[in-house]
C-alpha positions as CSV (number, residue, x, y, z in Angstrom):
1,M,-148.2,-99.7,56.2
2,D,-147.7,-96.0,57.0
3,P,-147.8,-94.0,53.7
4,N,-144.7,-92.1,54.8
5,I,-142.7,-95.3,55.3
6,L,-143.9,-96.6,51.9
7,A,-142.7,-93.4,50.2
8,V,-139.3,-93.7,51.8
9,V,-139.0,-97.4,50.7
10,V,-140.0,-96.5,47.1
11,A,-137.5,-93.6,46.9
12,A,-134.7,-95.9,48.2
13,A,-135.5,-98.5,45.6
14,G,-135.4,-95.9,42.8
15,A,-132.1,-94.5,44.0
16,G,-130.7,-98.0,44.1
17,R,-131.8,-98.7,40.5
18,L,-130.2,-95.5,39.3
19,L,-127.0,-96.4,41.1
20,A,-127.0,-99.9,39.5
21,E,-127.6,-98.4,36.1
22,E,-124.7,-95.9,36.6
23,L,-122.4,-98.7,37.7
24,A,-123.4,-100.9,34.7
25,A,-122.7,-98.1,32.3
26,S,-119.6,-98.6,30.1
27,P,-116.6,-96.4,30.6
28,N,-117.1,-95.1,27.1
29,E,-120.6,-93.9,28.0
30,N,-119.3,-92.2,31.1
31,R,-116.6,-90.4,29.1
32,K,-119.2,-89.3,26.5
33,R,-121.4,-87.9,29.3
34,A,-118.5,-86.1,30.9
35,R,-117.5,-84.7,27.5
36,R,-121.1,-83.4,26.9
37,A,-121.3,-81.9,30.4
38,G,-117.9,-80.2,30.1
39,P,-117.0,-77.1,28.1
40,R,-116.5,-77.6,24.4
41,R,-113.0,-77.3,23.0
42,N,-112.4,-74.4,20.8
43,R,-112.0,-75.1,17.1
44,R,-108.3,-75.1,16.1
45,Q,-107.4,-72.0,14.1
46,F,-105.0,-72.8,11.3
47,R,-102.9,-70.1,9.6
48,P,-102.4,-71.2,6.0
49,Q,-101.1,-67.8,5.0
50,E,-98.2,-68.2,7.4
51,A,-97.7,-71.7,5.9
52,L,-97.5,-70.2,2.4
53,Y,-95.0,-67.6,3.5
54,A,-92.9,-70.3,5.2
55,I,-92.9,-72.4,2.0
56,Q,-91.9,-69.4,-0.1
57,R,-89.3,-68.4,2.4
58,D,-87.8,-71.9,2.8
59,Y,-88.1,-73.6,-0.6
60,I,-89.6,-71.5,-3.5
61,G,-88.5,-68.0,-2.8
62,I,-90.3,-64.7,-2.5
63,T,-90.0,-61.6,-4.6
64,G,-88.9,-58.5,-2.7
65,D,-86.5,-58.6,0.2
66,L,-85.9,-62.4,0.1
67,T,-85.4,-63.8,-3.4
68,T,-83.2,-66.7,-2.5
69,P,-85.0,-69.4,-0.4
70,L,-83.3,-70.6,2.8
71,F,-83.3,-74.3,1.7
72,G,-83.3,-73.9,-2.1
73,A,-80.3,-76.2,-2.5
74,E,-82.1,-78.9,-0.3
75,F,-85.4,-78.7,-2.2
76,K,-84.7,-81.9,-4.2
77,W,-83.3,-83.6,-1.2
78,M,-86.5,-82.8,0.8
79,F,-89.2,-83.4,-1.9
80,R,-87.3,-85.6,-4.4
81,L,-88.3,-83.4,-7.3
82,S,-86.2,-80.5,-8.6
83,R,-87.7,-77.1,-8.0
84,T,-88.1,-76.6,-11.8
85,R,-90.0,-79.9,-12.1
86,F,-92.2,-78.9,-9.2
87,L,-93.1,-75.6,-10.8
88,L,-94.0,-77.5,-14.0
89,L,-96.1,-79.8,-11.9
90,M,-97.9,-76.8,-10.4
91,E,-98.6,-75.4,-13.9
92,D,-99.9,-78.8,-15.2
93,I,-102.3,-79.3,-12.3
94,A,-103.5,-75.7,-12.3
95,A,-104.2,-75.9,-16.1
96,R,-106.5,-78.9,-15.5
97,N,-108.9,-76.9,-13.3
98,I,-109.2,-79.8,-10.8
99,P,-111.8,-78.7,-8.2
100,H,-109.8,-79.6,-5.2
101,F,-106.7,-77.7,-6.3
102,M,-108.7,-74.7,-7.7
103,R,-110.8,-74.3,-4.6
104,K,-109.5,-71.3,-2.6
105,T,-111.3,-72.1,0.6
106,N,-111.2,-75.2,2.7
107,I,-114.9,-75.6,3.4
108,S,-114.5,-77.7,6.6
109,E,-112.0,-75.2,8.1
110,N,-113.0,-71.9,6.4
111,Q,-109.3,-71.4,5.6
112,Q,-107.5,-70.6,2.3
113,T,-104.9,-73.4,1.8
114,S,-102.4,-72.7,-0.9
115,L,-101.7,-74.9,-4.0
116,E,-98.1,-75.2,-2.9
117,A,-99.1,-76.7,0.4
118,K,-101.5,-79.1,-1.2
119,L,-98.8,-80.4,-3.5
120,L,-95.7,-80.4,-1.2
121,L,-97.4,-82.3,1.7
122,P,-98.2,-85.4,-0.4
123,L,-94.7,-85.3,-1.9
124,K,-93.1,-85.2,1.5
125,C,-95.3,-88.1,2.7
126,L,-94.3,-90.3,-0.2
127,A,-90.6,-89.3,0.1
128,Y,-90.4,-90.2,3.8
129,G,-93.1,-92.9,4.0
130,V,-95.0,-91.3,6.9
131,P,-98.8,-90.6,7.3
132,P,-100.1,-87.1,6.2
133,H,-100.7,-85.9,9.8
134,A,-96.9,-85.9,10.4
135,F,-96.6,-82.5,8.6
136,I,-99.8,-80.7,9.4
137,D,-98.0,-78.3,11.8
138,Y,-95.8,-76.9,9.0
139,F,-98.4,-76.9,6.3
140,Q,-101.2,-75.7,8.7
141,M,-104.1,-78.0,7.8
142,S,-106.1,-80.6,9.7
143,R,-105.5,-84.3,9.6
144,A,-108.6,-85.0,7.6
145,F,-107.8,-82.3,5.0
146,A,-104.1,-83.5,4.8
147,R,-105.4,-87.0,3.9
148,V,-107.7,-85.6,1.3
149,C,-104.8,-83.7,-0.2
150,C,-102.8,-87.0,-0.6
151,I,-105.8,-88.7,-2.3
152,E,-106.4,-85.9,-4.7
153,F,-102.7,-85.6,-5.5
154,D,-102.5,-89.3,-6.4
155,S,-105.6,-89.0,-8.6
156,A,-104.2,-85.9,-10.4
157,I,-100.8,-87.4,-11.1
158,K,-102.4,-90.5,-12.5
159,S,-104.9,-88.7,-14.7
160,I,-102.3,-86.2,-16.0
161,Y,-99.1,-88.2,-16.4
162,M,-100.0,-91.9,-16.7
163,D,-100.4,-92.0,-20.5
164,E,-96.9,-90.4,-21.0
165,W,-94.8,-91.7,-18.1
166,L,-96.3,-95.2,-17.6
167,R,-96.8,-96.0,-21.3
168,L,-96.1,-99.3,-23.1
169,P,-93.2,-99.0,-25.5
170,T,-93.9,-97.9,-29.0
171,A,-92.0,-99.0,-32.0
172,E,-89.6,-96.1,-31.7
173,D,-89.2,-96.7,-28.0
174,L,-88.4,-100.4,-28.7
175,K,-85.7,-99.5,-31.2
176,A,-84.2,-97.0,-28.8
177,I,-84.2,-99.5,-25.9
178,L,-82.4,-102.1,-28.0
179,K,-79.9,-99.5,-29.1
180,L,-79.2,-98.5,-25.5
181,H,-78.6,-102.1,-24.4
182,K,-76.5,-102.8,-27.4
183,T,-74.2,-99.9,-26.3
184,V,-74.1,-100.6,-22.6
185,H,-74.3,-104.4,-22.6
186,D,-72.8,-105.1,-26.0
187,V,-75.5,-107.5,-27.1
188,D,-78.5,-107.4,-29.5
189,G,-82.1,-108.1,-28.8
190,M,-82.2,-107.2,-25.1
191,V,-85.5,-105.4,-24.0
192,G,-84.8,-105.1,-20.2
193,S,-84.8,-107.0,-16.9
194,L,-87.9,-108.5,-15.2
195,D,-88.4,-109.0,-11.5
196,C,-90.8,-108.7,-8.6
197,S,-90.7,-106.7,-5.4
198,H,-92.8,-106.9,-2.2
199,T,-94.4,-103.9,-0.4
200,Y,-95.4,-104.6,3.2
201,W,-99.0,-104.0,4.2
202,K,-99.0,-103.3,7.9
203,N,-102.8,-102.8,8.2
204,C,-103.8,-105.8,6.2
205,P,-107.1,-107.2,7.6
206,V,-106.7,-110.2,9.8
207,A,-109.0,-112.3,7.6
208,W,-106.8,-111.6,4.6
209,Q,-103.4,-112.2,6.1
210,G,-103.2,-115.8,5.2
211,S,-103.4,-114.9,1.5
212,F,-101.1,-111.8,1.7
213,Q,-98.4,-113.5,3.8
214,G,-95.7,-115.4,1.9
215,K,-92.0,-116.1,2.3
216,E,-91.5,-112.7,3.9
217,K,-93.6,-113.7,6.9
218,R,-95.5,-110.4,6.7
219,P,-98.5,-109.5,4.7
220,S,-97.3,-108.0,1.4
221,I,-98.4,-106.9,-2.0
222,V,-96.2,-107.7,-5.0
223,L,-95.1,-105.4,-7.8
224,E,-93.9,-106.8,-11.1
225,A,-91.9,-104.6,-13.5
226,I,-89.4,-104.4,-16.4
227,S,-86.8,-101.7,-16.5
228,D,-84.1,-100.7,-18.9
229,Y,-80.5,-99.7,-18.1
230,H,-81.5,-96.1,-17.1
231,L,-84.0,-97.7,-14.6
232,F,-87.0,-96.5,-16.5
233,F,-90.0,-98.9,-16.0
234,W,-91.6,-100.0,-19.3
235,H,-94.0,-102.6,-17.7
236,V,-95.6,-102.4,-14.3
237,S,-98.2,-104.7,-12.7
238,Y,-99.2,-104.4,-9.1
239,G,-101.7,-105.9,-6.7
240,Y,-100.7,-109.6,-6.4
241,T,-100.9,-111.3,-3.0
242,G,-97.7,-111.9,-1.2
243,N,-98.0,-115.7,-1.0
244,L,-97.5,-115.9,-4.8
245,N,-94.0,-116.5,-6.2
246,D,-92.6,-114.7,-9.3
247,R,-93.4,-117.6,-11.6
248,T,-97.1,-117.7,-10.6
249,I,-97.4,-113.9,-10.9
250,L,-96.0,-114.1,-14.5
251,S,-98.8,-116.5,-15.5
252,M,-101.4,-113.8,-14.4
253,S,-99.4,-110.8,-15.6
254,P,-100.4,-108.6,-18.6
255,L,-96.9,-109.2,-19.9
256,M,-97.8,-112.8,-20.5
257,D,-100.9,-111.8,-22.3
258,R,-98.8,-109.6,-24.6
259,L,-96.4,-112.4,-25.3
260,I,-99.0,-114.9,-26.3
261,D,-101.6,-112.8,-28.1
262,G,-99.1,-111.6,-30.7
263,S,-99.2,-107.9,-29.8
264,F,-95.5,-107.9,-28.7
265,H,-94.4,-109.7,-31.9
266,D,-96.4,-107.1,-33.9
267,L,-94.5,-104.4,-32.1
268,E,-91.2,-106.0,-33.0
269,E,-92.1,-106.3,-36.6
270,E,-93.3,-102.7,-36.7
271,A,-90.0,-101.5,-35.2
272,G,-88.0,-103.6,-37.6
273,V,-85.7,-105.0,-34.8
274,V,-86.1,-108.7,-35.7
275,P,-84.5,-110.9,-36.9
276,F,-81.1,-110.0,-35.3
277,K,-77.9,-111.9,-34.9
278,I,-75.7,-112.9,-32.0
279,L,-72.4,-114.0,-33.5
280,Q,-73.5,-116.3,-36.4
281,H,-76.8,-117.3,-34.8
282,E,-80.0,-115.6,-36.0
283,F,-83.0,-115.0,-33.7
284,K,-86.5,-113.7,-34.3
285,K,-87.5,-112.8,-30.8
286,T,-86.2,-110.2,-28.4
287,W,-85.4,-111.3,-24.9
288,I,-85.6,-110.3,-21.2
289,T,-83.2,-111.2,-18.4
290,V,-84.8,-113.0,-15.4
291,D,-83.7,-114.8,-12.3
292,G,-83.7,-118.6,-11.7
293,I,-87.4,-119.0,-10.6
294,Y,-88.8,-118.1,-14.0
295,P,-89.6,-120.9,-16.6
296,K,-87.4,-121.7,-19.5
297,Y,-89.2,-119.6,-22.1
298,N,-87.3,-118.6,-25.3
299,R,-87.8,-114.9,-24.5
300,F,-86.1,-115.3,-21.1
301,V,-82.4,-115.3,-20.4
302,K,-81.4,-117.0,-17.1
303,G,-78.2,-117.6,-15.3
304,I,-76.8,-121.1,-14.6
305,K,-77.5,-122.2,-11.1
306,R,-74.4,-124.3,-10.7
307,P,-71.9,-123.2,-13.4
308,V,-69.0,-125.7,-13.9
309,T,-67.0,-124.7,-16.9
310,Q,-65.2,-121.4,-17.2
311,Q,-67.6,-120.5,-20.1
312,E,-70.6,-121.1,-17.9
313,K,-69.1,-119.1,-15.1
314,R,-68.3,-116.1,-17.3
315,Y,-71.8,-116.2,-18.9
316,T,-73.5,-116.4,-15.5
317,Q,-71.4,-113.6,-14.2
318,W,-72.4,-111.4,-17.2
319,Q,-76.1,-112.3,-16.8
320,E,-76.1,-111.4,-13.1
321,A,-74.4,-108.1,-13.8
322,V,-77.0,-107.3,-16.5
323,R,-79.8,-108.1,-14.1
324,K,-78.5,-105.5,-11.7
325,D,-80.5,-103.0,-13.8
326,I,-83.8,-104.1,-12.2
327,E,-82.3,-104.6,-8.8
328,R,-81.0,-101.0,-8.8
329,A,-84.3,-99.8,-10.1
330,F,-86.3,-101.5,-7.3
331,F,-84.2,-101.5,-4.2
332,G,-81.6,-98.8,-4.9
333,V,-83.6,-96.0,-6.5
334,L,-87.4,-96.5,-6.4
335,K,-87.7,-97.5,-2.8
336,G,-84.8,-95.3,-1.7
337,T,-86.4,-92.3,-3.2
338,W,-90.0,-93.0,-2.3
339,Q,-89.8,-94.6,1.1
340,F,-93.6,-95.1,1.1
341,L,-92.8,-98.3,-0.9
342,D,-90.1,-99.4,1.5
343,R,-91.9,-98.9,4.8
344,P,-94.9,-100.7,6.1
345,I,-98.0,-99.3,4.4
346,L,-100.5,-98.0,6.9
347,L,-103.5,-97.6,4.5
348,M,-106.3,-100.1,4.5
349,D,-108.0,-99.5,1.2
350,L,-106.4,-101.6,-1.6
351,K,-107.5,-99.2,-4.3
352,E,-105.9,-96.2,-2.5
353,I,-102.7,-98.2,-2.0
354,S,-102.4,-99.1,-5.7
355,T,-103.1,-95.5,-6.7
356,R,-100.3,-94.3,-4.4
357,V,-97.9,-96.9,-5.7
358,V,-98.7,-95.9,-9.3
359,T,-97.9,-92.3,-8.3
360,C,-94.5,-93.3,-7.0
361,I,-93.7,-95.1,-10.2
362,I,-94.8,-92.3,-12.4
363,L,-92.7,-89.8,-10.4
364,H,-89.8,-92.2,-10.5
365,N,-90.0,-92.4,-14.4
366,I,-90.2,-88.6,-14.5
367,L,-87.0,-88.3,-12.4
368,V,-85.2,-90.8,-14.6
369,S,-86.2,-88.8,-17.7
370,D,-85.0,-85.6,-16.1
371,R,-81.6,-87.2,-15.2
372,V,-81.1,-88.8,-18.6
373,M,-82.3,-86.0,-20.8
374,G,-80.7,-83.3,-18.7
375,T,-83.8,-81.1,-18.7
376,C,-87.5,-81.1,-17.7
377,G,-90.4,-81.2,-20.0
378,V,-88.8,-83.5,-22.7
379,R,-90.1,-86.9,-23.7
380,Y,-87.9,-89.7,-22.5
381,D,-85.6,-91.3,-25.1
382,P,-83.7,-94.3,-23.9
383,A,-81.0,-93.9,-26.6
384,Y,-80.4,-90.2,-26.0
385,V,-76.9,-90.7,-24.5
386,V,-76.0,-93.0,-27.3
387,D,-73.9,-91.7,-30.2
388,E,-76.4,-91.1,-33.0
389,D,-73.9,-92.3,-35.6
390,E,-73.8,-95.7,-34.1
391,D,-76.3,-98.3,-35.4
392,V,-77.5,-101.4,-33.8
393,V,-76.4,-104.5,-35.7
394,V,-79.6,-106.1,-36.8
395,T,-80.8,-107.9,-39.9
396,Q,-83.9,-106.5,-41.5
397,P,-86.8,-108.9,-41.7
398,Q,-87.3,-110.7,-45.0
399,D,-90.2,-109.9,-47.2
400,L,-93.3,-112.0,-47.5
401,Q,-92.3,-113.7,-50.8
402,T,-88.9,-114.8,-49.5
403,V,-90.4,-116.3,-46.4
404,Q,-93.1,-118.1,-48.2
405,T,-90.6,-119.5,-50.7
406,A,-88.3,-120.7,-48.0
407,N,-91.3,-122.4,-46.2
408,G,-92.8,-123.9,-49.3
409,G,-95.8,-121.6,-49.1
410,T,-97.1,-123.2,-45.9
411,A,-96.5,-122.9,-42.2
412,V,-93.8,-125.0,-40.6
413,R,-95.4,-127.6,-38.4
414,G,-93.3,-129.5,-35.9
415,A,-93.8,-131.7,-32.9
416,S,-95.0,-128.8,-30.8
417,G,-97.5,-127.5,-33.4
418,I,-97.2,-124.4,-35.6
419,G,-94.1,-122.5,-34.7
420,Y,-94.8,-118.8,-34.1
421,A,-91.3,-117.6,-35.1
422,N,-91.1,-119.9,-38.1
423,A,-94.6,-119.3,-39.6
424,P,-95.0,-117.1,-42.6
425,P,-96.6,-113.7,-42.0
426,D,-99.9,-114.7,-43.6
427,A,-100.2,-117.6,-41.1
428,V,-99.4,-115.7,-38.0
429,A,-102.8,-114.1,-37.8
430,L,-104.3,-117.6,-37.7
431,L,-102.3,-118.8,-34.7
432,T,-104.2,-119.2,-31.5
433,Q,-102.9,-118.2,-28.1
434,A,-102.2,-121.9,-27.3
435,D,-100.0,-122.1,-30.4
436,R,-98.0,-119.0,-29.3
437,F,-97.7,-120.3,-25.8
438,R,-96.4,-123.7,-27.0
439,D,-93.9,-121.8,-29.1
440,L,-92.9,-119.6,-26.1
441,K,-92.0,-122.8,-24.3
442,N,-89.8,-124.1,-27.1
443,T,-86.8,-125.3,-25.2
444,S,-84.7,-125.7,-28.3
445,D,-84.9,-122.0,-29.0
446,Y,-84.2,-121.3,-25.3
447,E,-81.0,-123.5,-25.4
448,R,-79.9,-122.0,-28.7
449,L,-80.2,-118.4,-27.3
450,H,-78.3,-119.3,-24.2
451,Q,-75.6,-121.1,-26.1
452,A,-75.1,-118.1,-28.4
453,L,-74.8,-115.7,-25.4
454,M,-72.3,-118.1,-23.7
455,E,-70.2,-118.1,-26.9
456,R,-70.5,-114.3,-27.2
457,F,-69.2,-113.6,-23.6
458,A,-66.8,-116.6,-23.3
């Protein structure tokens, strides 16, 4: 064959192979090649100093010509916190010397983002339940840096305020809680109201949706909490899958552990709030209002599903009215204030979701304290609005000798084993968790408590 003809044939074959490879290339590869071949986009230039001026002009105020912010009256409406509380928050975070908030320059953007912008953007995202990039135009920061601000804000709130504003009740707190409920609900021994609420997880992985999808027909994560009349949360437990009901969640809750390991009873003894009386009936355990799905434990007060007599109807009406405390706390205030909890959660990391939920609850408790106490920076006292001269009608616990004499010096053993409430103090330490759990399920005490409440509100 002529060499010239052979060269033409080889060149044609090579061109055909290149054409085939070009046609077989994926659209993504073609776009990448076009992007590499085209001119590079200029890096976006943010103006954080203008953002700081806008924040001071609109919400905080500037010294000089403009001392009154344009939207000073709407600050709490926009960010949920009062301006005074926000300034205290700035001081607390600045005092901790947290690297993210102390750093003057955003390394990735070579810009100086203000502390005000780093704090107000996360607050607005929690308040309106939208992703961080929704406000990057006003606060002048990139999408990635806005997300980092939210993560660092959650971490800072948790580390600074969790011990104070998400604490378990102390002996003094328990006395104040019972005094509050004695005043507003006119009954002794009430600790609060218990319930669960679902937060919807939009970006739940498909492989997990079977576990996280329950009666709501959408993947959800469950929050369990106890609140008092002022809507302050004293117990919070979060992270249960949505296919679990309230009763199953209770069996896995830290609250159940505290009820059966003796720590809650020790707190009652330390506070001196047991025994107490309802009419002529004496009780040695404080109680919590719950709805109908919870078991008949002698620390739970439930309504009657189908009340028949007028006494049962009045009692059920009273119980349902009292349980409005937790309903208002969940659906009226917490989710209404921090709409992040009410809207579908767009995050994918469970740890990040739980940290953000804890942030919302801490901020909620801070707002409750500011409302009840009437000022910022004061420790929350449930009985603050109660007349200090009014005392809760409780009977002081008997001393050790009197109890041992009444019980013959030994623990009272019944059909259900050693009774936790009836055992002398020296025998309480020997009780196992199984004994306390059997005593918690004591139906006779449950019926006696409900009968006393029915007589009280008949």
